[in-house]
Structures are given as structure tokens and as C-alpha cells.
Backbone atoms as SQL, in Angstrom:
CREATE TABLE atoms (id INTEGER PRIMARY KEY, chain TEXT, resi INTEGER, resn TEXT, atom TEXT, x REAL, y REAL, z REAL);
INSERT INTO atoms VALUES
  (1, 'A', 1, 'UNK', 'N', -11.850, -251.851, 36.629),
  (2, 'A', 1, 'UNK', 'CA', -11.362, -252.016, 37.963),
  (3, 'A', 1, 'UNK', 'C', -10.378, -253.181, 37.955),
  (4, 'A', 2, 'UNK', 'N', -9.174, -252.983, 38.503),
  (5, 'A', 2, 'UNK', 'CA', -8.167, -254.045, 38.468),
  (6, 'A', 2, 'UNK', 'C', -8.551, -255.168, 39.413),
  (7, 'A', 3, 'UNK', 'N', -8.255, -256.379, 38.985),
  (8, 'A', 3, 'UNK', 'CA', -8.569, -257.535, 39.828),
  (9, 'A', 3, 'UNK', 'C', -7.494, -257.693, 40.900),
  (10, 'A', 4, 'UNK', 'N', -7.921, -258.285, 42.012),
  (11, 'A', 4, 'UNK', 'CA', -6.967, -258.517, 43.109),
  (12, 'A', 4, 'UNK', 'C', -5.942, -259.552, 42.673),
  (13, 'A', 5, 'UNK', 'N', -4.656, -259.350, 43.092),
  (14, 'A', 5, 'UNK', 'CA', -3.643, -260.341, 42.724),
  (15, 'A', 5, 'UNK', 'C', -3.922, -261.669, 43.421),
  (16, 'A', 6, 'UNK', 'N', -3.627, -262.730, 42.726),
  (17, 'A', 6, 'UNK', 'CA', -3.836, -264.059, 43.283),
  (18, 'A', 6, 'UNK', 'C', -2.635, -264.407, 44.154),
  (19, 'A', 7, 'UNK', 'N', -2.904, -264.715, 45.412),
  (20, 'A', 7, 'UNK', 'CA', -1.842, -265.087, 46.348),
  (21, 'A', 7, 'UNK', 'C', -1.925, -266.591, 46.556),
  (22, 'A', 8, 'UNK', 'N', -0.860, -267.309, 46.233),
  (23, 'A', 8, 'UNK', 'CA', -0.916, -268.767, 46.389),
  (24, 'A', 8, 'UNK', 'C', -1.019, -269.141, 47.871),
  (25, 'A', 9, 'UNK', 'N', -1.781, -270.175, 48.118),
  (26, 'A', 9, 'UNK', 'CA', -1.935, -270.660, 49.495),
  (27, 'A', 9, 'UNK', 'C', -0.615, -271.253, 49.968),
  (28, 'A', 10, 'UNK', 'N', -0.305, -271.052, 51.249),
  (29, 'A', 10, 'UNK', 'CA', 0.919, -271.618, 51.804),
  (30, 'A', 10, 'UNK', 'C', 0.676, -273.072, 52.173),
  (31, 'A', 11, 'UNK', 'N', 1.610, -273.894, 51.775),
  (32, 'A', 11, 'UNK', 'CA', 1.511, -275.306, 52.125),
  (33, 'A', 11, 'UNK', 'C', 2.072, -275.512, 53.520),
  (34, 'A', 12, 'UNK', 'N', 1.466, -276.432, 54.228),
  (35, 'A', 12, 'UNK', 'CA', 1.991, -276.783, 55.544),
  (36, 'A', 12, 'UNK', 'C', 3.350, -277.438, 55.361),
  (37, 'A', 13, 'UNK', 'N', 4.281, -277.181, 56.281),
  (38, 'A', 13, 'UNK', 'CA', 5.591, -277.809, 56.151),
  (39, 'A', 13, 'UNK', 'C', 5.462, -279.329, 56.160),
  (40, 'A', 14, 'UNK', 'N', 6.215, -279.951, 55.322),
  (41, 'A', 14, 'UNK', 'CA', 6.167, -281.413, 55.235),
  (42, 'A', 14, 'UNK', 'C', 7.075, -282.010, 56.295),
  (43, 'A', 15, 'UNK', 'N', 6.545, -282.995, 56.971),
  (44, 'A', 15, 'UNK', 'CA', 7.345, -283.694, 57.976),
  (45, 'A', 15, 'UNK', 'C', 7.476, -285.141, 57.548),
  (46, 'A', 16, 'UNK', 'N', 8.473, -285.772, 58.049),
  (47, 'A', 16, 'UNK', 'CA', 8.680, -287.183, 57.717),
  (48, 'A', 16, 'UNK', 'C', 7.539, -288.010, 58.281),
  (49, 'A', 17, 'UNK', 'N', 7.183, -289.014, 57.563),
  (50, 'A', 17, 'UNK', 'CA', 6.118, -289.901, 58.031),
  (51, 'A', 17, 'UNK', 'C', 6.566, -290.579, 59.316),
  (52, 'A', 18, 'UNK', 'N', 5.658, -290.687, 60.276),
  (53, 'A', 18, 'UNK', 'CA', 6.058, -291.335, 61.529),
  (54, 'A', 18, 'UNK', 'C', 6.442, -292.784, 61.285),
  (55, 'A', 19, 'UNK', 'N', 7.567, -293.148, 61.816),
  (56, 'A', 19, 'UNK', 'CA', 8.046, -294.518, 61.660),
  (57, 'A', 19, 'UNK', 'C', 7.949, -295.234, 63.000),
  (58, 'A', 20, 'UNK', 'N', 8.496, -296.417, 63.058),
  (59, 'A', 20, 'UNK', 'CA', 8.460, -297.151, 64.316),
  (60, 'A', 20, 'UNK', 'C', 9.284, -296.424, 65.374),
  (61, 'A', 21, 'UNK', 'N', 8.860, -296.540, 66.615),
  (62, 'A', 21, 'UNK', 'CA', 9.577, -295.904, 67.712),
  (63, 'A', 21, 'UNK', 'C', 10.993, -296.467, 67.787),
  (64, 'A', 22, 'UNK', 'N', 11.918, -295.595, 68.127),
  (65, 'A', 22, 'UNK', 'CA', 13.302, -296.034, 68.251),
  (66, 'A', 22, 'UNK', 'C', 13.422, -296.978, 69.432),
  (67, 'A', 23, 'UNK', 'N', 13.989, -298.133, 69.202),
  (68, 'A', 23, 'UNK', 'CA', 14.194, -299.090, 70.283),
  (69, 'A', 23, 'UNK', 'C', 15.655, -299.053, 70.667),
  (70, 'A', 24, 'UNK', 'N', 15.884, -298.876, 71.948),
  (71, 'A', 24, 'UNK', 'CA', 17.238, -298.884, 72.460),
  (72, 'A', 24, 'UNK', 'C', 17.567, -300.292, 72.903),
  (73, 'A', 25, 'UNK', 'N', 18.812, -300.679, 72.807),
  (74, 'A', 25, 'UNK', 'CA', 19.166, -302.031, 73.233),
  (75, 'A', 25, 'UNK', 'C', 18.935, -302.199, 74.728),
  (76, 'A', 26, 'UNK', 'N', 18.374, -303.327, 75.102),
  (77, 'A', 26, 'UNK', 'CA', 18.091, -303.617, 76.501),
  (78, 'A', 26, 'UNK', 'C', 19.333, -304.247, 77.127),
  (79, 'A', 27, 'UNK', 'N', 19.686, -303.803, 78.323),
  (80, 'A', 27, 'UNK', 'CA', 20.836, -304.375, 79.017),
  (81, 'A', 27, 'UNK', 'C', 20.596, -305.856, 79.254),
  (82, 'A', 28, 'UNK', 'N', 21.629, -306.634, 79.112),
  (83, 'A', 28, 'UNK', 'CA', 21.479, -308.086, 79.278),
  (84, 'A', 28, 'UNK', 'C', 20.991, -308.439, 80.681),
  (85, 'A', 29, 'UNK', 'N', 21.305, -307.605, 81.672),
  (86, 'A', 29, 'UNK', 'CA', 20.846, -307.868, 83.045),
  (87, 'A', 29, 'UNK', 'C', 19.351, -307.654, 83.201),
  (88, 'A', 30, 'UNK', 'N', 18.701, -307.023, 82.210),
  (89, 'A', 30, 'UNK', 'CA', 17.254, -306.768, 82.282),
  (90, 'A', 30, 'UNK', 'C', 16.449, -307.727, 81.424),
  (91, 'A', 31, 'UNK', 'N', 17.116, -308.569, 80.667),
  (92, 'A', 31, 'UNK', 'CA', 16.407, -309.514, 79.806),
  (93, 'A', 31, 'UNK', 'C', 15.492, -310.402, 80.638),
  (94, 'A', 32, 'UNK', 'N', 14.246, -310.538, 80.198),
  (95, 'A', 32, 'UNK', 'CA', 13.294, -311.417, 80.861),
  (96, 'A', 32, 'UNK', 'C', 12.752, -310.866, 82.169),
  (97, 'A', 33, 'UNK', 'N', 13.000, -309.593, 82.447),
  (98, 'A', 33, 'UNK', 'CA', 12.521, -309.006, 83.705),
  (99, 'A', 33, 'UNK', 'C', 11.507, -307.915, 83.420),
  (100, 'A', 34, 'UNK', 'N', 10.703, -307.597, 84.430),
  (101, 'A', 34, 'UNK', 'CA', 9.680, -306.552, 84.327),
  (102, 'A', 34, 'UNK', 'C', 9.986, -305.433, 85.310),
  (103, 'A', 35, 'UNK', 'N', 9.526, -304.242, 84.988),
  (104, 'A', 35, 'UNK', 'CA', 9.724, -303.080, 85.847),
  (105, 'A', 35, 'UNK', 'C', 8.637, -303.052, 86.913),
  (106, 'A', 36, 'UNK', 'N', 9.041, -302.761, 88.152),
  (107, 'A', 36, 'UNK', 'CA', 8.104, -302.560, 89.257),
  (108, 'A', 36, 'UNK', 'C', 8.420, -301.182, 89.840),
  (109, 'A', 37, 'UNK', 'N', 7.399, -300.365, 90.000),
  (110, 'A', 37, 'UNK', 'CA', 7.595, -299.018, 90.512),
  (111, 'A', 37, 'UNK', 'C', 6.841, -298.846, 91.817),
  (112, 'A', 38, 'UNK', 'N', 7.463, -298.156, 92.765),
  (113, 'A', 38, 'UNK', 'CA', 6.802, -297.869, 94.044),
  (114, 'A', 38, 'UNK', 'C', 7.095, -296.425, 94.427),
  (115, 'A', 39, 'UNK', 'N', 6.126, -295.766, 94.991),
  (116, 'A', 39, 'UNK', 'CA', 6.306, -294.414, 95.493),
  (117, 'A', 39, 'UNK', 'C', 6.492, -294.490, 96.996),
  (118, 'A', 40, 'UNK', 'N', 7.584, -293.917, 97.475),
  (119, 'A', 40, 'UNK', 'CA', 7.882, -293.924, 98.905),
  (120, 'A', 40, 'UNK', 'C', 8.147, -292.489, 99.345),
  (121, 'A', 41, 'UNK', 'N', 8.105, -292.285, 100.639),
  (122, 'A', 41, 'UNK', 'CA', 8.363, -290.950, 101.176),
  (123, 'A', 41, 'UNK', 'C', 9.830, -290.581, 100.955),
  (124, 'A', 42, 'UNK', 'N', 10.130, -289.300, 100.943),
  (125, 'A', 42, 'UNK', 'CA', 11.528, -288.880, 100.802),
  (126, 'A', 42, 'UNK', 'C', 12.416, -289.470, 101.903),
  (127, 'A', 43, 'UNK', 'N', 11.869, -289.606, 103.099),
  (128, 'A', 43, 'UNK', 'CA', 12.640, -290.158, 104.213),
  (129, 'A', 43, 'UNK', 'C', 12.984, -291.626, 103.967),
  (130, 'A', 44, 'UNK', 'N', 12.012, -292.386, 103.471),
  (131, 'A', 44, 'UNK', 'CA', 12.258, -293.804, 103.178),
  (132, 'A', 44, 'UNK', 'C', 13.287, -293.940, 102.060),
  (133, 'A', 45, 'UNK', 'N', 13.191, -293.099, 101.051),
  (134, 'A', 45, 'UNK', 'CA', 14.144, -293.143, 99.950),
  (135, 'A', 45, 'UNK', 'C', 15.549, -292.810, 100.444),
  (136, 'A', 46, 'UNK', 'N', 15.639, -291.803, 101.308),
  (137, 'A', 46, 'UNK', 'CA', 16.930, -291.408, 101.868),
  (138, 'A', 46, 'UNK', 'C', 17.537, -292.554, 102.665),
  (139, 'A', 47, 'UNK', 'N', 16.720, -293.212, 103.489),
  (140, 'A', 47, 'UNK', 'CA', 17.215, -294.357, 104.275),
  (141, 'A', 47, 'UNK', 'C', 17.707, -295.465, 103.363),
  (142, 'A', 48, 'UNK', 'N', 16.982, -295.731, 102.312),
  (143, 'A', 48, 'UNK', 'CA', 17.375, -296.770, 101.367),
  (144, 'A', 48, 'UNK', 'C', 18.726, -296.438, 100.734),
  (145, 'A', 49, 'UNK', 'N', 18.922, -295.170, 100.368),
  (146, 'A', 49, 'UNK', 'CA', 20.201, -294.756, 99.788),
  (147, 'A', 49, 'UNK', 'C', 21.337, -294.887, 100.796),
  (148, 'A', 50, 'UNK', 'N', 21.066, -294.555, 102.065),
  (149, 'A', 50, 'UNK', 'CA', 22.091, -294.656, 103.110),
  (150, 'A', 50, 'UNK', 'C', 22.492, -296.113, 103.316),
  (151, 'A', 51, 'UNK', 'N', 21.493, -296.997, 103.363),
  (152, 'A', 51, 'UNK', 'CA', 21.789, -298.426, 103.522),
  (153, 'A', 51, 'UNK', 'C', 22.603, -298.920, 102.334),
  (154, 'A', 52, 'UNK', 'N', 22.190, -298.562, 101.133),
  (155, 'A', 52, 'UNK', 'CA', 22.899, -299.000, 99.928),
  (156, 'A', 52, 'UNK', 'C', 24.346, -298.511, 99.951),
  (157, 'A', 53, 'UNK', 'N', 24.552, -297.261, 100.321),
  (158, 'A', 53, 'UNK', 'CA', 25.908, -296.719, 100.368),
  (159, 'A', 53, 'UNK', 'C', 26.726, -297.412, 101.455),
  (160, 'A', 54, 'UNK', 'N', 26.131, -297.628, 102.627),
  (161, 'A', 54, 'UNK', 'CA', 26.838, -298.258, 103.740),
  (162, 'A', 54, 'UNK', 'C', 27.235, -299.693, 103.454),
  (163, 'A', 55, 'UNK', 'N', 26.445, -300.374, 102.648),
  (164, 'A', 55, 'UNK', 'CA', 26.716, -301.777, 102.325),
  (165, 'A', 55, 'UNK', 'C', 27.365, -301.933, 100.947),
  (166, 'A', 56, 'UNK', 'N', 27.674, -300.813, 100.292),
  (167, 'A', 56, 'UNK', 'CA', 28.229, -300.826, 98.940),
  (168, 'A', 56, 'UNK', 'C', 27.369, -301.705, 98.029),
  (169, 'A', 57, 'UNK', 'N', 26.069, -301.489, 98.100),
  (170, 'A', 57, 'UNK', 'CA', 25.100, -302.270, 97.323),
  (171, 'A', 57, 'UNK', 'C', 24.308, -301.323, 96.427),
  (172, 'A', 58, 'UNK', 'N', 23.583, -301.893, 95.501),
  (173, 'A', 58, 'UNK', 'CA', 22.696, -301.101, 94.660),
  (174, 'A', 58, 'UNK', 'C', 21.287, -301.165, 95.235),
  (175, 'A', 59, 'UNK', 'N', 20.535, -300.094, 95.029),
  (176, 'A', 59, 'UNK', 'CA', 19.149, -300.053, 95.500),
  (177, 'A', 59, 'UNK', 'C', 18.367, -301.212, 94.901),
  (178, 'A', 60, 'UNK', 'N', 18.645, -301.546, 93.653),
  (179, 'A', 60, 'UNK', 'CA', 17.995, -302.677, 92.986),
  (180, 'A', 60, 'UNK', 'C', 18.146, -303.953, 93.821),
  (181, 'A', 61, 'UNK', 'N', 19.345, -304.196, 94.329),
  (182, 'A', 61, 'UNK', 'CA', 19.603, -305.407, 95.110),
  (183, 'A', 61, 'UNK', 'C', 18.829, -305.396, 96.428),
  (184, 'A', 62, 'UNK', 'N', 18.752, -304.227, 97.072),
  (185, 'A', 62, 'UNK', 'CA', 18.000, -304.127, 98.326),
  (186, 'A', 62, 'UNK', 'C', 16.507, -304.344, 98.090),
  (187, 'A', 63, 'UNK', 'N', 15.990, -303.819, 96.982),
  (188, 'A', 63, 'UNK', 'CA', 14.570, -304.019, 96.675),
  (189, 'A', 63, 'UNK', 'C', 14.277, -305.486, 96.385),
  (190, 'A', 64, 'UNK', 'N', 15.182, -306.159, 95.671),
  (191, 'A', 64, 'UNK', 'CA', 15.001, -307.592, 95.421),
  (192, 'A', 64, 'UNK', 'C', 15.038, -308.364, 96.734),
  (193, 'A', 65, 'UNK', 'N', 15.913, -307.962, 97.644),
  (194, 'A', 65, 'UNK', 'CA', 15.975, -308.598, 98.967),
  (195, 'A', 65, 'UNK', 'C', 14.650, -308.422, 99.710),
  (196, 'A', 66, 'UNK', 'N', 14.089, -307.234, 99.628),
  (197, 'A', 66, 'UNK', 'CA', 12.804, -306.976, 100.268),
  (198, 'A', 66, 'UNK', 'C', 11.680, -307.797, 99.657),
  (199, 'A', 67, 'UNK', 'N', 11.651, -307.899, 98.342),
  (200, 'A', 67, 'UNK', 'CA', 10.635, -308.725, 97.685),
  (201, 'A', 67, 'UNK', 'C', 10.772, -310.187, 98.102),
  (202, 'A', 68, 'UNK', 'N', 11.992, -310.664, 98.139),
  (203, 'A', 68, 'UNK', 'CA', 12.211, -312.047, 98.553),
  (204, 'A', 68, 'UNK', 'C', 11.756, -312.275, 99.983),
  (205, 'A', 69, 'UNK', 'N', 11.935, -311.293, 100.866),
  (206, 'A', 69, 'UNK', 'CA', 11.464, -311.414, 102.248),
  (207, 'A', 69, 'UNK', 'C', 9.934, -311.516, 102.285),
  (208, 'A', 70, 'UNK', 'N', 9.258, -310.735, 101.444),
  (209, 'A', 70, 'UNK', 'CA', 7.793, -310.798, 101.360),
  (210, 'A', 70, 'UNK', 'C', 7.358, -312.174, 100.856),
  (211, 'A', 71, 'UNK', 'N', 8.018, -312.679, 99.825),
  (212, 'A', 71, 'UNK', 'CA', 7.675, -313.996, 99.286),
  (213, 'A', 71, 'UNK', 'C', 7.888, -315.081, 100.334),
  (214, 'A', 72, 'UNK', 'N', 9.036, -315.034, 101.013),
  (215, 'A', 72, 'UNK', 'CA', 9.365, -316.056, 102.012),
  (216, 'A', 72, 'UNK', 'C', 8.361, -316.041, 103.167),
  (217, 'A', 73, 'UNK', 'N', 7.975, -314.863, 103.607),
  (218, 'A', 73, 'UNK', 'CA', 7.012, -314.728, 104.706),
  (219, 'A', 73, 'UNK', 'C', 5.682, -315.394, 104.354),
  (220, 'A', 74, 'UNK', 'N', 5.367, -315.435, 103.080),
  (221, 'A', 74, 'UNK', 'CA', 4.101, -316.018, 102.625),
  (222, 'A', 74, 'UNK', 'C', 4.267, -317.440, 102.109),
  (223, 'A', 75, 'UNK', 'N', 5.433, -318.025, 102.383),
  (224, 'A', 75, 'UNK', 'CA', 5.661, -319.414, 102.007),
  (225, 'A', 75, 'UNK', 'C', 5.919, -319.622, 100.524),
  (226, 'A', 76, 'UNK', 'N', 6.335, -318.570, 99.846),
  (227, 'A', 76, 'UNK', 'CA', 6.614, -318.660, 98.406),
  (228, 'A', 76, 'UNK', 'C', 8.108, -318.708, 98.169),
  (229, 'A', 77, 'UNK', 'N', 8.485, -319.062, 96.951),
  (230, 'A', 77, 'UNK', 'CA', 9.893, -319.141, 96.588),
  (231, 'A', 77, 'UNK', 'C', 10.511, -317.750, 96.519),
  (232, 'A', 78, 'UNK', 'N', 11.764, -317.652, 96.924),
  (233, 'A', 78, 'UNK', 'CA', 12.526, -316.408, 96.822),
  (234, 'A', 78, 'UNK', 'C', 13.062, -316.317, 95.393),
  (235, 'A', 79, 'UNK', 'N', 12.312, -315.667, 94.520),
  (236, 'A', 79, 'UNK', 'CA', 12.656, -315.675, 93.094),
  (237, 'A', 79, 'UNK', 'C', 12.972, -314.295, 92.531),
  (238, 'A', 80, 'UNK', 'N', 12.971, -313.266, 93.359),
  (239, 'A', 80, 'UNK', 'CA', 13.218, -311.903, 92.854),
  (240, 'A', 80, 'UNK', 'C', 14.683, -311.696, 92.544);
């Protein structure tokens, strides 16, 4: 009786060893700063965009203004 042919096992595809995560250069304006995230309603976001457009400002600047108002109201330094 003939023996069954030997079929070599398939090797899993080789992938490169995981290396360090790619780091993108950080903008100089972000050096020494931390990210703060807030979820707001679509209406609030729309109003914020309208104000920013009307004042030719960036949303970032308006949010910093708001943080500074919160700090000032509580007797803290306006450092945002």
C-alpha cells in the first residue's frame, strides 16, 4: 500500500518585529502643554464656531479665554 505523500507545514508569514511607535514632531506651540477634551452639544459647538469665525479667532483661543474666566472667578491666576 503506497504511503501518503508528506505535505510540508505552511509557515506563518513573517512580519517585522514591532519597534517603537512612530513619534511625530510636536508643534512648538504645543511644547509644555497638555490636551484637554470636552464633549459639548452640537448646538454649543456650532455657536463656538460662529463666534470664532465672527472674531477671526481660533477655537483654541476661545477655550483658553473660557478657562481663564473660570480661574479668575475662583481667584486663581489666568494662566491658560
